[in-house]
BANU-90431 format. One line per 5 residues: their letters; for each residue z negated, x, y negated of N, C-alpha, C. Coordinates in nm, 2 decimals. Layout:
<pts>
a> Z X Y Z X Y Z X Y  ... $
</pts>
This chain:
<pts>
miyvd> -2.07 -0.51 -1.06 -1.93 -0.53 -1.03 -1.91 -0.54 -0.88  -1.82 -0.63 -0.84 -1.80 -0.65 -0.70 -1.66 -0.59 -0.67  -1.65 -0.51 -0.56 -1.53 -0.44 -0.52 -1.46 -0.50 -0.40  -1.33 -0.50 -0.40 -1.25 -0.54 -0.28 -1.15 -0.43 -0.26  -1.16 -0.37 -0.14 -1.07 -0.26 -0.11 -0.96 -0.30 -0.01 $
rtvtv> -0.84 -0.27 -0.05 -0.72 -0.30 0.03 -0.63 -0.18 0.04  -0.55 -0.18 0.15 -0.45 -0.07 0.16 -0.31 -0.14 0.16  -0.22 -0.09 0.08 -0.08 -0.14 0.08 0.01 -0.03 0.14  0.08 -0.07 0.24 0.17 0.03 0.30 0.32 0.00 0.26  0.38 0.10 0.21 0.52 0.09 0.17 0.61 0.16 0.28 $
qqgts> 0.70 0.08 0.34 0.78 0.13 0.45 0.92 0.06 0.45  1.02 0.14 0.45 1.16 0.08 0.46 1.19 -0.02 0.36  1.15 0.00 0.24 1.18 -0.09 0.13 1.10 -0.22 0.12  0.99 -0.22 0.20 0.90 -0.34 0.19 0.76 -0.29 0.18  0.67 -0.38 0.13 0.53 -0.35 0.11 0.45 -0.45 0.19 $
ridep> 0.34 -0.41 0.26 0.26 -0.51 0.32 0.11 -0.46 0.30  0.03 -0.56 0.29 -0.12 -0.54 0.27 -0.19 -0.56 0.40  -0.30 -0.48 0.42 -0.37 -0.48 0.54 -0.44 -0.62 0.56  -0.48 -0.68 0.45 -0.55 -0.81 0.45 -0.54 -0.87 0.31  -0.49 -0.99 0.30 -0.48 -1.05 0.17 -0.62 -1.05 0.09 $
vvlyr> -0.61 -1.04 -0.04 -0.73 -1.05 -0.12 -0.75 -1.20 -0.14  -0.87 -1.25 -0.09 -0.90 -1.39 -0.10 -1.01 -1.40 -0.21  -0.97 -1.48 -0.31 -1.07 -1.51 -0.42 -1.07 -1.67 -0.43  -1.17 -1.71 -0.51 -1.19 -1.86 -0.53 -1.18 -1.89 -0.68  -1.12 -2.00 -0.71 -1.11 -2.04 -0.85 -1.25 -2.03 -0.92 $
gdyqv> -1.26 -1.97 -1.03 -1.39 -1.95 -1.10 -1.45 -1.81 -1.07  -1.40 -1.73 -0.97 -1.44 -1.60 -0.96 -1.40 -1.51 -1.07  -1.47 -1.41 -1.10 -1.43 -1.32 -1.22 -1.50 -1.18 -1.20  -1.45 -1.09 -1.28 -1.50 -0.95 -1.28 -1.50 -0.89 -1.14  -1.40 -0.92 -1.07 -1.39 -0.86 -0.93 -1.29 -0.74 -0.95 $
cirft> -1.33 -0.62 -0.90 -1.24 -0.51 -0.90 -1.17 -0.49 -0.77  -1.04 -0.51 -0.77 -0.96 -0.49 -0.66 -0.91 -0.34 -0.66  -0.93 -0.27 -0.55 -0.90 -0.13 -0.54 -0.79 -0.12 -0.43  -0.67 -0.07 -0.47 -0.56 -0.06 -0.38 -0.53 0.09 -0.35  -0.53 0.12 -0.22 -0.48 0.25 -0.18 -0.34 0.23 -0.13 $
ivseg> -0.24 0.30 -0.18 -0.10 0.28 -0.15 -0.06 0.40 -0.06  -0.02 0.36 0.06 0.03 0.45 0.16 0.18 0.43 0.18  0.25 0.54 0.18 0.40 0.54 0.21 0.43 0.60 0.34  0.51 0.54 0.42 0.55 0.59 0.55 0.70 0.61 0.55  0.75 0.71 0.62 0.89 0.72 0.65 0.97 0.80 0.54 $
lkfgs> 0.90 0.85 0.44 0.97 0.93 0.34 1.00 1.07 0.40  1.09 1.14 0.33 1.13 1.27 0.39 1.02 1.38 0.38  0.91 1.35 0.30 0.80 1.45 0.29 0.70 1.43 0.41  0.71 1.33 0.48 0.61 1.30 0.59 0.58 1.16 0.60  0.48 1.12 0.67 0.45 0.98 0.69 0.30 0.96 0.68 $
gfnmi> 0.26 0.84 0.63 0.12 0.81 0.63 0.04 0.87 0.52  0.09 0.91 0.41 0.01 0.97 0.30 -0.02 0.87 0.19  -0.12 0.90 0.12 -0.16 0.82 0.01 -0.07 0.85 -0.11  0.01 0.75 -0.15 0.12 0.78 -0.25 0.06 0.82 -0.38  -0.05 0.76 -0.42 -0.11 0.80 -0.55 -0.16 0.94 -0.55 $
eyent> -0.23 0.98 -0.44 -0.27 1.12 -0.43 -0.16 1.22 -0.42  -0.06 1.19 -0.33 0.05 1.28 -0.31 0.13 1.30 -0.43  0.17 1.19 -0.50 0.25 1.20 -0.62 0.17 1.23 -0.74  0.04 1.24 -0.73 -0.05 1.27 -0.84 -0.04 1.17 -0.95  -0.03 1.05 -0.91 -0.01 0.94 -1.01 -0.14 0.90 -1.07 $
phaql> -0.15 0.92 -1.20 -0.28 0.90 -1.27 -0.29 0.76 -1.33  -0.18 0.68 -1.34 -0.19 0.55 -1.40 -0.12 0.44 -1.31  -0.16 0.32 -1.32 -0.10 0.21 -1.25 -0.11 0.08 -1.32  -0.03 -0.01 -1.29 -0.03 -0.15 -1.35 0.00 -0.25 -1.25  -0.07 -0.36 -1.25 -0.05 -0.47 -1.16 0.02 -0.58 -1.22 $
iiltp> 0.12 -0.63 -1.15 0.20 -0.75 -1.19 0.18 -0.86 -1.08  0.13 -0.97 -1.12 0.11 -1.08 -1.03 0.20 -1.20 -1.06  0.26 -1.25 -0.96 0.34 -1.38 -0.97 0.26 -1.49 -0.91  0.21 -1.58 -0.99 0.12 -1.68 -0.95 0.20 -1.80 -0.88  0.13 -1.89 -0.81 0.20 -2.00 -0.74 0.27 -2.09 -0.84 $
ssevi> 0.23 -2.09 -0.97 0.30 -2.17 -1.07 0.41 -2.09 -1.14  0.45 -1.98 -1.08 0.56 -1.89 -1.13 0.53 -1.82 -1.26  0.40 -1.82 -1.30 0.35 -1.75 -1.42 0.34 -1.60 -1.38  0.38 -1.51 -1.47 0.37 -1.37 -1.44 0.25 -1.32 -1.52  0.16 -1.25 -1.46 0.05 -1.18 -1.52 0.06 -1.03 -1.51 $
vsdvl> 0.06 -0.96 -1.62 0.07 -0.82 -1.62 -0.06 -0.76 -1.67  -0.11 -0.67 -1.59 -0.24 -0.60 -1.64 -0.21 -0.49 -1.74  -0.31 -0.44 -1.80 -0.30 -0.32 -1.87 -0.27 -0.20 -1.78  -0.21 -0.09 -1.84 -0.19 0.03 -1.76 -0.33 0.10 -1.75  -0.38 0.12 -1.63 -0.51 0.18 -1.61 -0.50 0.31 -1.53 $
rceeg> -0.61 0.39 -1.55 -0.61 0.51 -1.48 -0.65 0.49 -1.33  -0.59 0.57 -1.24 -0.62 0.57 -1.10 -0.73 0.67 -1.08  -0.82 0.64 -0.99 -0.94 0.72 -0.96 -0.94 0.76 -0.82  -0.93 0.89 -0.79 -0.94 0.95 -0.66 -0.84 0.88 -0.56  -0.72 0.87 -0.61 -0.61 0.81 -0.52 -0.61 0.66 -0.50 $
vaefi> -0.69 0.59 -0.59 -0.70 0.45 -0.58 -0.67 0.38 -0.71  -0.58 0.28 -0.70 -0.55 0.20 -0.82 -0.65 0.09 -0.83  -0.72 0.08 -0.94 -0.83 -0.02 -0.96 -0.78 -0.12 -1.07  -0.80 -0.25 -1.04 -0.77 -0.36 -1.13 -0.88 -0.46 -1.13  -0.93 -0.49 -1.25 -1.04 -0.59 -1.26 -0.98 -0.73 -1.30 $
vprei> -1.02 -0.83 -1.22 -0.97 -0.96 -1.24 -1.06 -1.03 -1.34  -1.01 -1.06 -1.46 -1.09 -1.12 -1.56 -1.11 -1.27 -1.54  -1.21 -1.33 -1.60 -1.24 -1.47 -1.58 -1.12 -1.57 -1.61  -1.04 -1.54 -1.71 -0.94 -1.64 -1.75 -0.82 -1.64 -1.65  -0.81 -1.55 -1.56 -0.70 -1.55 -1.46 -0.73 -1.65 -1.35 $
ldelh> -0.86 -1.68 -1.31 -0.89 -1.76 -1.20 -0.96 -1.89 -1.24  -0.94 -1.94 -1.36 -1.02 -2.06 -1.40 -0.94 -2.19 -1.40  -0.81 -2.18 -1.37 -0.73 -2.30 -1.38 -0.68 -2.35 -1.24  -0.67 -2.48 -1.22 -0.63 -2.54 -1.10 -0.49 -2.49 -1.05  -0.40 -2.47 -1.14 -0.26 -2.43 -1.11 -0.26 -2.29 -1.05 $
evgks> -0.37 -2.22 -1.06 -0.37 -2.08 -1.01 -0.41 -2.08 -0.86  -0.45 -2.19 -0.80 -0.49 -2.20 -0.66 -0.36 -2.19 -0.58  -0.37 -2.10 -0.48 -0.25 -2.08 -0.39 -0.23 -1.94 -0.36  -0.11 -1.90 -0.31 -0.08 -1.77 -0.28 0.01 -1.70 -0.38  -0.04 -1.58 -0.43 0.03 -1.51 -0.53 0.09 -1.38 -0.47 $
sfqir> 0.21 -1.34 -0.52 0.26 -1.21 -0.48 0.24 -1.11 -0.59  0.25 -0.98 -0.56 0.23 -0.88 -0.66 0.31 -0.76 -0.64  0.32 -0.68 -0.74 0.38 -0.55 -0.74 0.29 -0.45 -0.82  0.30 -0.33 -0.78 0.22 -0.22 -0.85 0.32 -0.12 -0.91  0.30 -0.09 -1.04 0.38 0.01 -1.10 0.29 0.14 -1.11 $
lydye> 0.35 0.25 -1.08 0.29 0.38 -1.08 0.35 0.46 -1.19  0.27 0.53 -1.28 0.31 0.60 -1.39 0.27 0.75 -1.38  0.34 0.84 -1.44 0.30 0.98 -1.45 0.20 0.99 -1.56  0.16 1.12 -1.59 0.05 1.15 -1.69 0.09 1.10 -1.83  0.21 1.13 -1.87 0.25 1.09 -2.01 0.30 0.95 -2.01 $
qdsri> 0.31 0.88 -1.90 0.37 0.75 -1.89 0.51 0.75 -1.93  0.58 0.86 -1.91 0.72 0.87 -1.93 0.81 0.83 -1.81  0.74 0.83 -1.70 0.81 0.79 -1.57 0.74 0.68 -1.50  0.81 0.59 -1.44 0.75 0.48 -1.37 0.82 0.45 -1.24  0.75 0.42 -1.14 0.81 0.36 -1.02 0.73 0.24 -0.97 $
tipqv> 0.81 0.14 -0.93 0.74 0.01 -0.89 0.76 0.00 -0.73  0.65 -0.03 -0.67 0.66 -0.05 -0.52 0.71 -0.19 -0.50  0.77 -0.21 -0.38 0.82 -0.34 -0.35 0.71 -0.45 -0.35  0.76 -0.57 -0.37 0.66 -0.68 -0.39 0.58 -0.71 -0.26  0.46 -0.73 -0.27 0.37 -0.77 -0.16 0.36 -0.92 -0.17 $
kngiv> 0.42 -0.99 -0.07 0.43 -1.13 -0.07 0.30 -1.19 -0.02  0.25 -1.29 -0.10 0.12 -1.36 -0.06 0.00 -1.27 -0.04  0.00 -1.16 -0.12 -0.11 -1.06 -0.11 -0.24 -1.10 -0.17  -0.23 -1.20 -0.26 -0.36 -1.25 -0.33 -0.36 -1.40 -0.31  -0.47 -1.45 -0.25 -0.49 -1.59 -0.22 -0.60 -1.64 -0.30 $
vrepi> -0.58 -1.75 -0.38 -0.68 -1.81 -0.46 -0.71 -1.95 -0.40  -0.83 -1.98 -0.36 -0.87 -2.10 -0.30 -0.96 -2.18 -0.39  -0.97 -2.31 -0.36 -1.06 -2.40 -0.44 -1.19 -2.39 -0.37  -1.30 -2.36 -0.45 -1.43 -2.35 -0.40 -1.49 -2.49 -0.36  -1.60 -2.49 -0.29 -1.66 -2.62 -0.26 -1.71 -2.69 -0.38 $
vfgsv> -1.76 -2.61 -0.48 -1.81 -2.66 -0.61 -1.75 -2.56 -0.71  -1.69 -2.61 -0.81 -1.64 -2.53 -0.92 -1.74 -2.53 -1.04  -1.76 -2.41 -1.09 -1.86 -2.40 -1.20 -1.99 -2.33 -1.15  -2.09 -2.34 -1.24 -2.22 -2.27 -1.21 -2.30 -2.37 -1.12  -2.36 -2.31 -1.02 -2.45 -2.38 -0.93 -2.58 -2.29 -0.92 $
k> -2.69 -2.34 -0.96 -2.81 -2.26 -0.95 -2.92 -2.32 -0.86 $
</pts>
């Protein structure tokens, strides 16, 4: 498995990512790990939202360049990090090339409560590779 680590900061009703996740059409089984940090809340600033809120589950919603919405399964968070695996079928079409925005939903233990962080605009970038398909 290949891992990509990113930090999403939520502040004043907006979310920003430290660096966009750059993938190429045809990439697959990439695990994107998001640490979500919230600043400016009454409890303090600069804390890991998943650890602080003890959020054990998360879900990723992606808005693709073609306006298709992709919703992941609800997955467990590990050690304050929300992990999402990009399956092969998400990055295999030409219309998926471009900039995608995303949101992350955080759930409590029983999944009775949910909060969604503000949209991260252009947080995932899918590019066209030099060669598409298998090259050996």
